[in-house]
N, C-alpha and C positions, 0 to 999 in steps of 0.2 A: 824244447826250451826256446829255440830261436823263433819258432812260429808264434809262441805266446809273447815273446819280447817284441817281435815285429808288429803284432796286432796291438799291443799296448802303445807302441810308439805311434802308430797310425791313429789310434783313438785319441790319445792325450797330446800328441805332437811333441812331447819331451818326456824322458824317463831318466832316472838315476840308476846306474848299474856299475859294475866293476869296469875298469878301463879295457881289459882284454875282451870282455863281452861286448862292449860298445864298439870296439874296432871291428870285431867279427860281424856284429849286427849291421854295421854300415855296408859291408860286402853283400849282405843278404837282402837289405831293404832297397838300396838304390836301383838295382835292376827292375824291381817290382814297380817302383815309382816311374821309371823310364817307360815301362810298358803302358802304364796308365796315361802318362803325359804325351807320348808320341802316337797314341792310338788315333785312328781317323775319327772324326766327329767327337772329339773329346768334350765331355761335359754335357752332351745332349742326352735327353731321355730316350730309352730304347723304343718306346712306342712311336716316337716321331721319326725314326730312321726307316730307310727302305729295307727291303728284305736282305739284300746283299750286305749293306752296312750293318744291319742288326746281327747278321751271322758273324761278321768280322769282330764286332764288339763282344758278342757272347763267347767267341773263341778266346779272345784275350782275357776275358774275365775267368774263364775256366783254367787257362794257363796259370794265371795269378792265384786262383783258388787251390791249385795243387800245393802251394807253399803257405797260404794263409788260412786260418780257420774262417769259415763263412760268417758265423755269428760269434761275437766275443762279448763277454760280460765280466766286469771287474769282480773282485771278491766281495765287494760291498753288497749288503742285502738289499738296499733300495735301488741299486742301479739296474737298468733294463738292458737286455742284449742289444748290441749294435751290429749292423751289417757292415763289416770292415771293407769288403770288396766294393760295396756301393760308395762308401765314403772315399775310398781311394780313387775311384773312377769319376765320381761326380764333384768332389770337393778339391782333392789334391791334384788330380790330373790337370784341370784347367789352370790351377795356380802355378804349376811348373811347366806349362806348355812351351814357353819361349826360353826356358833355361836349358843350357846344354848338358848339365850334369851337376854333381856336387850339391845334392839336396839336403844334406845333413851337416850338422856342426857338432863336434865333440869338444867339450870343455872339461878339464880336470878340476875337480871340486874338493880334493883332499883325500884323506884316508878314512876307512870305516873304523868305527870305534872298537869293535870286538876283536878283529884280527889284523888291523892295519893294512887291509887290502886297498890298493889305489882305486878311488872312485871317480867316475866321470858322468857328466850329463850329456846325453845325445838328444838333439832336438832337430826338428825339421825347420828349415829356413822360412822366413816370412814371405820372401819374394816369390 
């Protein structure tokens, strides 16, 4: 469940879920973003790296790949599969490169209509 929530958060950069899941998802996603942001040669294409740098980058992508699905597709029929690990290392890694941590924000948005569960929005910061 948290693998899919993390993939949806990385893809859409914000999701609405229950407050308990959002708090737990933060503990799951922040170390993955840290690995991408603090990796050497963050944001560069793999074919432009030297052999040693490419090996380090591939190792980090495999470590992150243990926790995230490689390809993720929304439940919508017209959506195409997206490479989540590529988005994490190419788009989000350089964005959070100079940030020491705290990549997510959790905002309470009320209660769910059916069972009054407390709902929250978890989103990646713009910085």
